Each structure stands twice: as structure tokens, then as C-alpha cells.
C-alpha positions as CSV (number, residue, x, y, z in Angstrom):
1,M,-0.1,0.0,0.0
2,K,1.4,3.5,-0.8
3,L,1.5,5.9,1.9
4,S,1.0,9.5,1.3
5,T,3.2,12.1,2.6
6,P,0.8,13.7,5.1
7,F,0.4,10.3,6.5
8,F,4.4,10.0,7.3
9,L,4.1,13.7,9.0
10,V,1.1,12.3,11.2
11,L,3.3,9.4,12.1
12,A,6.3,11.3,12.9
13,A,4.5,13.5,15.3
14,V,3.1,10.9,16.9
15,S,6.2,9.1,17.5
16,Y,7.8,12.5,18.7
17,V,5.2,13.0,21.3
18,E,5.2,9.3,22.5
19,A,9.1,10.0,23.2
20,T,8.5,13.2,24.5
21,G,5.1,14.2,26.0
22,H,3.0,16.7,25.0
23,D,4.9,19.7,26.4
24,G,8.1,18.3,24.6
25,L,10.3,17.2,27.2
26,S,12.4,14.5,27.2
27,R,11.5,11.5,29.6
28,M,14.7,12.2,31.6
29,T,14.2,16.0,31.8
30,R,10.5,15.3,32.9
31,N,11.5,12.7,35.4
32,H,13.9,15.4,36.7
33,H,11.4,18.0,37.1
34,D,9.1,15.1,39.0
35,V,11.8,14.7,41.7
36,A,12.3,18.2,41.8
37,R,8.6,19.1,42.7
38,R,8.1,16.2,45.2
39,N,6.9,17.0,48.8
40,P,4.4,20.0,47.9
41,V,3.8,22.1,50.6
42,Q,1.3,20.8,53.2
43,R,-1.3,22.6,55.9
44,R,-0.1,23.0,59.3
45,A,3.1,24.7,59.3
46,A,4.5,22.3,56.5
47,S,4.6,19.7,59.0
48,N,5.3,17.1,56.4
49,V,7.6,19.1,54.6
50,C,10.7,20.5,56.2
51,K,12.7,19.2,59.2
52,A,14.2,21.4,61.9
53,R,18.1,22.1,60.9
54,S,20.7,23.4,63.2
55,T,23.8,25.6,62.4
56,T,26.8,26.9,63.9
57,S,27.7,30.3,63.9
58,S,31.5,31.5,63.6
59,S,31.1,32.2,67.3
60,S,30.5,28.5,67.8
61,A,27.1,29.3,69.2
62,T,24.3,26.5,68.0
63,V,21.5,28.3,67.1
64,S,18.0,26.3,66.2
65,V,16.7,26.6,63.0
66,F,13.1,26.9,61.7
67,C,11.1,25.6,58.5
68,H,9.4,28.9,57.5
69,S,6.0,29.7,59.5
70,S,2.6,28.8,58.5
71,R,1.9,32.6,57.6
72,E,4.7,32.8,55.5
73,L,4.1,29.5,53.8
74,R,0.4,30.5,53.0
75,F,1.5,33.7,51.7
76,R,3.9,32.2,49.3
77,M,1.2,29.6,48.2
78,S,-1.3,32.2,47.5
79,R,1.2,34.3,45.5
80,W,2.1,31.3,43.2
81,W,-1.4,30.2,42.8
82,D,-2.4,33.8,41.5
83,A,0.6,33.7,39.7
84,A,-0.2,30.5,38.2
85,S,-3.8,31.1,37.4
86,S,-3.0,34.6,35.4
87,T,-0.3,32.8,33.1
88,H,-1.8,29.1,33.0
89,K,1.3,27.5,33.7
90,S,1.6,23.9,32.8
91,S,2.7,21.2,35.6
92,S,5.5,20.7,33.7
93,T,6.9,24.5,34.6
94,K,10.7,24.2,35.3
95,K,12.3,25.6,38.9
96,A,13.9,29.0,38.6
97,Q,17.4,28.9,38.5
98,P,19.3,30.5,41.2
99,T,20.7,33.7,40.4
100,T,22.5,36.7,42.3
101,A,19.3,37.8,43.0
102,T,15.9,36.7,41.9
103,K,14.0,39.3,39.8
104,N,11.6,41.2,41.8
105,N,8.3,40.7,40.5
106,D,6.9,44.1,41.2
107,S,8.8,46.6,39.1
108,N,8.2,49.7,41.1
109,N,8.9,48.0,44.5
110,D,11.3,50.7,45.6
111,D,8.7,53.3,44.8
112,N,5.6,52.1,46.3
113,S,5.4,53.3,50.0
114,V,3.6,50.9,52.6
115,G,4.5,53.4,55.3
116,F,6.8,55.9,56.8
117,S,8.6,56.3,60.2
118,D,9.3,59.3,62.5
119,G,12.9,58.4,63.0
120,L,16.1,57.0,61.4
121,I,18.1,54.5,62.7
122,R,21.0,55.8,65.0
123,L,24.4,54.3,63.4
124,T,27.5,56.4,62.6
125,T,29.7,53.8,61.5
126,N,29.8,50.3,60.0
127,T,32.0,48.0,57.7
128,C,29.2,48.0,54.9
129,G,29.2,51.6,53.5
130,G,26.0,53.5,53.7
131,T,22.9,52.3,55.5
132,G,20.2,53.4,52.9
133,A,17.8,54.3,55.9
134,Q,15.0,56.5,55.0
135,K,11.9,57.4,56.7
136,K,9.7,56.2,53.6
137,I,9.4,52.3,53.8
138,T,9.1,50.8,50.5
139,G,10.0,47.0,49.4
140,T,13.2,47.1,50.1
141,K,14.3,50.3,52.3
142,G,13.0,51.5,55.4
143,P,14.1,53.7,58.9
144,N,16.8,50.9,60.1
145,G,18.4,50.8,56.3
146,D,17.9,48.5,52.9
147,I,18.1,45.5,52.2
148,E,21.6,45.7,50.4
149,F,23.0,47.0,54.1
150,F,21.1,44.0,55.9
151,N,22.6,41.5,53.3
152,C,26.1,42.8,52.9
153,G,28.2,40.3,51.4
154,V,25.5,37.6,50.6
155,N,26.4,38.3,46.4
156,D,30.2,39.0,47.2
157,G,32.1,36.6,49.4
158,G,29.6,35.7,52.3
159,W,27.5,37.6,54.5
160,K,29.0,40.1,56.8
161,P,26.3,41.2,59.1
162,P,26.9,45.4,60.0
163,M,27.0,45.6,63.7
164,I,23.7,47.3,64.9
165,T,22.5,47.0,68.6
166,V,18.9,47.0,69.8
167,D,19.2,50.6,71.2
168,Q,20.2,51.7,67.8
169,I,17.3,50.8,65.9
170,V,13.9,52.6,64.9
171,T,10.7,50.5,66.2
172,V,7.0,51.2,66.7
173,E,5.9,51.0,70.8
174,L,3.7,47.8,70.6
175,S,1.0,49.8,72.7
176,D,1.1,52.4,70.4
177,A,0.7,49.5,67.1
178,L,-2.5,48.2,68.6
179,K,-4.2,51.8,68.6
180,D,-4.0,51.4,64.8
181,N,-6.9,49.3,63.7
182,N,-5.2,47.7,61.0
183,S,-2.3,47.0,63.0
184,P,-0.9,43.2,61.9
185,F,-0.2,42.5,65.8
186,K,-3.8,42.6,66.5
187,A,-3.5,39.2,66.3
188,C,-1.5,39.3,69.4
189,S,-3.6,41.5,71.6
190,K,-4.2,38.7,74.0
191,Y,-0.6,38.2,74.7
192,I,0.7,41.8,75.0
193,D,1.1,42.0,78.5
194,T,3.1,38.6,78.4
195,F,5.3,40.0,75.6
196,Y,6.0,43.4,77.8
197,K,7.2,41.2,80.8
198,Y,9.7,38.8,79.4
199,A,11.0,41.7,77.0
200,S,11.5,44.1,79.6
201,Q,13.5,41.4,81.7
202,H,16.0,41.4,78.8
203,G,15.9,45.0,78.1
204,L,14.4,43.9,74.8
205,P,11.4,46.4,73.2
206,A,8.1,44.2,73.3
207,I,7.2,44.6,70.0
208,L,10.5,43.1,68.9
209,I,9.6,39.8,70.7
210,A,5.9,40.0,69.5
211,S,7.4,40.5,65.8
212,I,9.3,37.3,66.0
213,A,5.6,35.5,67.1
214,M,4.2,37.0,64.2
215,Q,6.9,35.8,62.1
216,E,6.9,32.3,63.2
217,S,3.5,31.7,64.2
218,S,1.0,34.6,63.1
219,C,0.8,34.5,66.9
220,N,-1.1,31.5,67.0
221,P,-0.5,29.4,70.0
222,G,-1.2,26.3,68.7
223,T,1.0,26.3,65.7
224,V,3.1,23.4,65.3
225,G,6.2,23.6,63.1
226,G,7.7,21.0,60.7
227,G,10.3,20.0,63.4
228,G,7.8,19.7,66.3
229,E,8.2,23.5,67.0
230,Q,5.9,24.8,69.6
231,G,3.7,27.4,69.9
232,L,3.8,31.5,69.6
233,M,7.5,31.5,69.3
234,Q,8.2,28.0,67.7
235,I,10.6,26.7,70.4
236,T,12.2,23.4,69.7
237,Q,11.7,20.3,71.5
238,E,14.8,20.4,73.8
239,K,13.6,23.7,75.3
240,C,10.1,22.3,76.0
241,V,11.7,20.6,79.2
242,G,9.7,22.1,82.6
243,A,6.7,23.3,80.5
244,P,3.6,23.2,82.9
245,G,1.8,19.8,82.7
246,G,4.1,19.1,79.4
247,N,2.4,21.9,77.5
248,C,5.3,23.5,75.4
249,Q,2.5,25.7,73.9
250,D,1.6,27.3,77.5
251,V,1.7,31.1,76.5
252,D,3.4,32.3,79.3
253,F,6.3,29.3,79.3
254,N,6.6,29.7,75.5
255,I,7.2,33.8,75.4
256,R,9.5,33.1,78.5
257,T,11.5,30.7,76.9
258,G,11.5,31.9,73.2
259,T,12.4,35.6,75.0
260,K,15.4,34.0,76.9
261,F,16.6,32.1,74.0
262,F,16.8,35.4,71.6
263,A,18.4,37.6,74.5
264,D,21.0,34.8,75.1
265,T,21.6,34.3,71.6
266,L,22.2,37.9,71.1
267,N,24.4,38.4,74.4
268,G,26.3,35.4,72.7
269,N,26.5,37.6,69.2
270,G,28.3,40.4,71.2
271,G,24.8,42.4,71.1
272,S,24.7,42.1,67.1
273,L,21.0,42.4,66.1
274,L,21.6,41.5,62.8
275,K,23.4,38.6,63.3
276,T,21.0,37.3,65.8
277,F,17.8,37.5,63.9
278,G,19.8,36.1,61.0
279,N,20.7,33.1,63.1
280,Y,16.8,32.7,64.1
281,N,16.2,32.0,60.2
282,G,19.6,30.0,59.8
283,W,21.8,32.7,58.7
284,F,25.6,32.2,59.8
285,E,28.7,34.8,58.8
286,G,29.8,34.0,55.5
287,M,26.4,32.8,54.0
288,T,26.4,33.3,50.3
289,Y,23.4,33.2,47.9
290,S,24.2,29.7,46.9
291,D,24.2,28.5,50.5
292,A,21.0,30.1,51.4
293,T,19.1,28.6,48.3
294,K,20.9,25.5,47.9
295,A,17.3,23.7,49.5
296,Q,15.9,24.6,46.5
297,W,17.2,21.4,45.0
298,S,16.4,19.3,48.0
299,S,13.2,17.7,49.0
300,C,12.4,20.5,51.3
301,C,12.5,23.6,48.7
302,R,11.3,25.6,51.7
303,C,14.0,24.8,54.0
304,Q,16.1,27.6,52.1
305,N,16.9,30.7,53.9
306,N,14.5,33.5,53.3
307,L,16.9,36.3,51.9
308,D,14.3,38.8,52.5
309,Y,13.6,38.1,56.5
310,L,15.5,40.9,57.5
311,Q,14.1,43.4,55.5
312,Q,10.8,42.0,56.8
313,V,11.4,42.2,60.3
314,L,13.7,45.1,60.6
315,N,11.6,47.7,58.0
316,G,8.3,45.4,58.5
317,W,7.1,44.2,61.7
318,L,9.1,46.4,63.9
319,Q,7.4,49.6,62.1
320,N,4.0,48.0,62.4
321,V,3.9,46.8,58.8
322,D,3.0,43.4,57.7
323,P,6.1,42.4,55.3
324,Y,3.6,39.6,53.6
325,T,0.9,41.8,52.4
326,A,3.1,44.6,52.0
327,H,5.1,42.2,49.5
328,M,8.2,43.2,51.2
329,G,11.7,41.9,49.5
330,K,14.1,41.7,46.7
331,Y,15.2,38.0,46.2
332,F,11.5,36.1,47.0
333,N,13.7,33.0,46.7
334,L,10.8,31.1,48.3
335,D,8.8,31.7,45.3
336,V,10.0,29.2,42.9
337,C,8.6,26.4,45.6
338,H,5.6,25.0,44.3
């Protein structure tokens, strides 16, 4: 039987689809992407995704590291879902490749104001150049400096946290923050007295401790992290010894223990606030962009270090601004975790 030319063309097309799949990826490539997408984000603070890790800073102080909070996971997932819906991405979308800085999805992020401050950081000298501090709060800047200052060295040789002490930063008084009907700290309103109680014992602003609770648990005392971290402050299991009735989520115990841990780490770091905040998110001196993002290629993509963390805390929470709804940051390196 003589076969026509169109028939051969159809046969060739069918053979190509059979070999590659409908999207044109080779079987080997598709298998690679399937492996890379395993362990999708689960509810309840990524309890089925990430495991607790630990890291040792150059000062030899071991610091517990938490997987990203349920609040952050919900926000990142909602952002991904919105993007996926608007662009109709296929299930075979490739992961983003690490770069020196993931492109900011908001081209005018630096121009959009999300708030204003009455003061500026009281810092005269540092090893990282200008602070970039400004009273206008944007996605990457604010009264305590800009993200380039906070992340000094991450893209060039390794993180060199500028020396900043608690008494030098600009913060909003927690009680004043709550006078704003739109304050994110309304979620913490039941625990304000406890934050003040234990923060004052260690000479810390109450909003600093409340900010950790917001970042880690959205001020939900029932939050359980991926490695079993407990409560408002997401304290690790070994710190739960002595909890009343064995309940590590007990609000008083949890805030007291978390505050003491932060204060002890701060003292161990010679009063360096940036280093201590960084440690709380798994950062260490000398950390490079590659170090921070390498977990992207593991089964726990969200175990990456959030490279926008310091901006979100220093110019977000501490200024009574929710950094997630304001889309604060520059790297957004967790956005590749689908």
C-alpha cells in the first residue's frame, strides 16, 4: 500500500509526542522535574515538608533553625497560585534557576510606600557603607536601612552582618501599634502583657518579641512546626523541658522561653542584632547566596533561608507593617517552591 506524505508527517508527530510527552520534554528531563517537585507544601506549618535544622555560627553558638512559618507558607502559596492562575502555567513548569538575586516581581517595589517612620537608625559607622535608611518604608528600604545593607556580602564573598545594637534601631511601641485598627499585631492582643513582661526582663522592646511571634506563628499559640517546634515562639522540643503539665504551647512558658533564647543568643553574638535575627532564620556569617538557596534543589525547597527576612523584620514588623501583605523584599527566593 502506498502511503501519502501527510501520513508520514502524522506518524512522525505521534512518534515525537510518544517519546517526549505533550510539552516536548524528554523523559529524562520530565523525570528530573518530577523529582524536583516532590513533597509539595502541606497545611499545618509544613509539618510534612521540612525538618528542623541547626547551624553553628562562627562564634560556635549553635542556633536552632526553623522551617518557614505557616504564615509565610500560606502567603507564598497564595502568591504562587495567583501567578499560576494568571499565566496558566503547565504542570511541567521548570524551577527557577538560582541567580545573584531573583528578579523582583514588582518593578516599582522601591517606589511604593507601605508606611512612614518618625526616625532613622542611630548608626554612625559600619563596615558595609551607607545604611540606605529613609523614613519612607518601601519593599526594600526603611528607617533601619535597606536590604543591601542588611544582606551585606551575601552576593559577594559571604554575609558580613553590620554591627547594629538594639538601642540603635527604630521601632514602634507595641502599645501604640495596637491603636491602629489595621495593625497586624491585633492577632497578638491577648498576649501583649506577657510580651512586655519578658521583653522588659531582658531589656528588649516588646514589639521585637511580638515580631518574632508574628513571623513564626502569626501569634497562634497552637502552631506546630515541621520539626515539632511549638507555639507562639516556635521553640524546639529540647527547650520544652519544664513546661507546665508538659504543655510547651503554654503561652507564658512559650514566650518566656523564646525570649530568653533570643536574649541569650544576642548576648552570645556580642549584641549584634542583625546576626541574631539572621541566626533565627538559619543565617551564618559568610553565608553566600548559593548557601542560602541550595535547599531549593532538595526535597525541602522551603528549607531555604529567606533572603528577605531581615528587611521583613527590621522595616516590616518593627514598624507595624505586615511585610507579607506589603510584599516586602527583593529576592523572593521561596517563590520557586511550588
